[in-house]
C-alpha positions as CSV (number, residue, x, y, z in Angstrom):
1,M,-14.2,23.6,-2.4
2,P,-17.7,23.9,-4.1
3,E,-19.6,20.7,-4.9
4,E,-19.6,21.6,-8.6
5,Q,-15.8,21.6,-8.6
6,F,-15.9,18.0,-7.3
7,K,-18.0,16.9,-10.3
8,R,-15.3,18.2,-12.7
9,N,-12.5,16.1,-11.2
10,I,-11.4,12.9,-12.9
11,A,-12.8,9.8,-11.1
12,Y,-9.5,7.7,-10.9
13,K,-9.8,4.0,-11.3
14,L,-8.1,2.6,-8.2
15,R,-8.1,-0.3,-5.8
16,I,-8.9,0.4,-2.2
17,G,-5.3,-0.4,-1.1
18,D,-4.1,2.4,-3.4
19,I,-6.5,4.9,-1.8
20,L,-5.4,3.9,1.7
21,S,-1.7,4.2,0.8
22,G,-2.3,7.9,-0.4
23,K,-1.5,11.0,1.6
24,P,-4.7,13.1,2.6
25,V,-4.1,16.8,2.1
26,L,-6.1,19.0,4.5
27,D,-7.1,22.7,4.4
28,A,-7.9,24.1,7.8
29,D,-8.7,20.5,9.0
30,K,-11.1,20.0,6.1
31,F,-10.1,17.2,3.6
32,R,-9.1,18.7,0.3
33,L,-7.5,15.9,-1.9
34,L,-5.5,12.6,-1.8
35,E,-1.9,12.6,-3.0
36,L,-1.0,9.4,-4.7
37,G,2.3,9.5,-6.5
38,D,1.9,12.5,-9.0
39,K,-1.9,12.3,-8.9
40,H,-4.2,14.7,-6.9
41,I,-7.3,12.7,-6.3
42,V,-10.7,14.0,-5.2
43,R,-13.0,11.5,-7.0
44,V,-12.5,7.7,-7.3
45,N,-14.0,4.8,-9.4
46,I,-13.7,1.5,-7.5
47,I,-15.0,-2.1,-7.8
48,A,-15.5,-4.0,-4.6
49,N,-17.7,-6.4,-2.5
50,V,-20.1,-5.3,0.1
51,I,-19.1,-7.0,3.5
52,E,-21.2,-4.9,5.9
53,K,-24.1,-2.5,5.9
54,Y,-25.7,-0.2,8.5
55,V,-28.8,2.0,7.9
56,Q,-30.3,4.5,10.3
57,D,-33.7,5.4,8.9
58,D,-35.1,7.9,11.4
59,E,-34.9,11.7,11.8
60,K,-31.1,11.5,11.2
61,K,-31.0,9.4,8.2
62,F,-27.6,7.8,7.7
63,A,-26.2,4.8,5.8
64,S,-22.7,3.2,5.8
65,V,-21.6,0.3,3.7
66,T,-18.2,-1.3,4.1
67,L,-16.4,-2.4,0.8
68,D,-13.6,-4.9,0.4
69,D,-11.6,-5.6,-2.9
70,A,-8.9,-7.9,-1.3
71,S,-6.5,-4.9,-1.2
72,G,-8.2,-3.2,1.6
73,Q,-11.4,-1.9,3.1
74,I,-13.2,1.5,2.8
75,K,-16.7,2.8,3.8
76,L,-19.4,4.5,1.6
77,K,-21.5,7.0,3.6
78,N,-24.6,8.8,2.7
79,F,-26.9,11.1,4.6
80,G,-30.5,12.3,4.4
81,E,-32.5,11.2,1.4
82,E,-29.3,10.1,-0.3
83,I,-29.3,6.9,1.7
84,Q,-31.6,5.4,-0.9
85,K,-28.5,4.9,-3.2
86,L,-27.3,2.3,-0.7
87,D,-30.7,0.9,0.3
88,K,-30.8,-2.2,-2.0
89,L,-27.2,-3.3,-1.4
90,S,-26.7,-6.6,0.4
91,Q,-23.7,-8.4,1.9
92,G,-21.8,-10.3,-0.8
93,D,-22.9,-7.9,-3.7
94,T,-20.1,-6.8,-6.0
95,I,-20.6,-3.1,-7.0
96,Q,-18.9,-0.2,-8.9
97,V,-18.9,3.1,-7.2
98,I,-17.9,6.5,-8.5
99,G,-17.7,9.1,-5.7
100,V,-16.0,11.8,-3.8
101,L,-13.4,11.1,-1.2
102,R,-14.1,12.6,2.3
103,S,-12.4,12.3,5.7
104,W,-13.9,12.4,9.2
105,N,-11.9,11.7,12.4
106,N,-8.8,10.6,10.3
107,E,-10.9,8.0,8.4
108,L,-11.1,8.2,4.7
109,Y,-14.5,7.4,3.2
110,I,-16.4,7.7,-0.1
111,L,-19.5,9.9,-0.7
112,P,-21.1,7.9,-3.5
113,E,-22.4,9.6,-6.6
114,I,-23.1,6.5,-8.7
115,V,-23.5,2.9,-7.5
116,K,-23.9,0.1,-10.1
117,P,-24.2,-3.7,-9.6
118,R,-21.3,-5.7,-11.2
119,T,-20.3,-9.4,-11.4
120,P,-17.4,-10.7,-9.4
121,E,-15.3,-11.0,-12.6
122,Y,-15.1,-7.2,-12.6
123,L,-12.7,-7.4,-9.6
124,M,-10.2,-9.2,-11.6
125,L,-10.6,-6.8,-14.5
126,R,-10.1,-3.8,-12.2
127,K,-7.0,-5.3,-10.9
128,L,-5.6,-5.9,-14.3
129,E,-6.4,-2.2,-15.3
130,T,-4.8,-0.7,-12.3
131,D,-1.7,-2.9,-12.3
132,L,-0.8,-1.9,-15.8
133,E,0.6,1.3,-14.3
134,K,2.6,-0.4,-11.6
135,P,6.3,-1.7,-11.7
136,K,6.3,-5.3,-12.8
137,T,9.9,-6.2,-11.6
138,L,10.4,-7.3,-8.0
139,N,13.6,-7.1,-6.1
140,K,14.9,-10.4,-4.5
141,A,13.3,-9.9,-1.2
142,Q,9.9,-8.9,-2.8
143,A,10.1,-12.1,-5.0
144,T,10.9,-14.3,-2.0
145,E,7.9,-12.9,-0.2
146,L,5.5,-13.5,-3.1
147,R,6.8,-17.1,-3.5
148,A,6.1,-17.7,0.3
149,K,2.6,-16.2,0.1
150,I,1.8,-18.4,-3.0
151,L,3.0,-21.6,-1.3
152,E,1.2,-20.8,1.9
153,T,-2.0,-20.2,0.0
154,L,-1.6,-23.6,-1.8
155,K,-0.9,-25.4,1.6
156,N,-3.9,-23.8,3.1
157,K,-6.1,-24.8,0.1
158,E,-4.7,-28.3,-0.2
159,S,-7.7,-29.8,1.7
160,E,-10.0,-28.2,-1.0
161,G,-8.1,-29.9,-3.9
162,G,-5.9,-26.8,-4.5
163,A,-6.2,-23.1,-5.2
164,D,-7.8,-21.2,-8.0
165,I,-5.2,-19.2,-9.8
166,E,-7.5,-16.3,-10.7
167,Q,-8.6,-16.1,-7.1
168,M,-4.9,-15.9,-5.9
169,I,-4.3,-13.1,-8.5
170,T,-7.2,-11.2,-7.1
171,D,-6.1,-11.7,-3.6
172,L,-2.5,-10.9,-3.8
173,K,-1.3,-7.3,-4.1
174,E,1.3,-8.0,-6.8
175,T,0.5,-7.7,-10.5
176,P,-1.0,-10.6,-12.4
177,Q,2.1,-10.7,-14.7
178,T,4.4,-10.9,-11.7
179,I,2.3,-13.6,-10.0
180,N,2.1,-15.7,-13.2
181,Q,5.9,-15.5,-13.5
182,E,6.5,-16.8,-10.1
183,I,3.9,-19.6,-10.6
184,K,5.7,-20.6,-13.8
185,K,9.0,-20.8,-11.8
186,L,7.4,-23.0,-9.1
187,L,5.9,-25.3,-11.8
188,E,9.3,-25.6,-13.5
189,E,11.0,-26.4,-10.1
190,G,8.4,-29.1,-9.4
191,L,7.2,-27.5,-6.2
192,V,3.6,-27.1,-7.5
193,Y,1.5,-28.7,-10.3
194,E,-1.6,-27.9,-12.3
195,P,-4.1,-30.8,-12.0
196,R,-6.4,-28.9,-14.5
197,P,-6.3,-25.5,-16.2
198,G,-6.6,-22.6,-13.6
199,K,-6.1,-24.9,-10.6
200,L,-2.8,-25.2,-8.6
201,R,-1.7,-27.7,-6.0
202,Y,1.3,-27.9,-3.7
203,L,3.8,-30.9,-4.2
204,G,6.4,-29.8,-1.6
């Protein structure tokens, strides 16, 4: 597929976990697109944190940056003079990336077109954006699993004076609305309490 055709494809706003759950479609062993539900995806628009960076700046110029948005991890890769797009990134940076999906040795990665610095709050905004399209009702088993994950998080954070609700919403895969509904139930049942707005502690 010509490079110009990639440019005309929609850059879908996704979380990394969504990308990894898609089905790569190959044409003669060459990556063509990613099937995700009824979408055929070639370009993506993601927001994530930089957790690792590797640069090889010699005859074979190459750069790789590993991104994590709490739903999964994926790499950005650039070659030749294009490695300058990743040159100024550091571990811990939050960035927005628009780029083309590629695959090598059965590993999906992103060839970045645009890389922009963002504040960590954008991670929450992106989760809210993408979760609007997802089903908001959990079955009984899923609700029980979510409750267990919330309680486990609170127990682990007890030594720190409780857990930050916004951070929990970012870290858990379920939608913010669903997580807030489960937290409300736990509050009503007296299993947890809110010592101050936005903070949650375990009562047991």
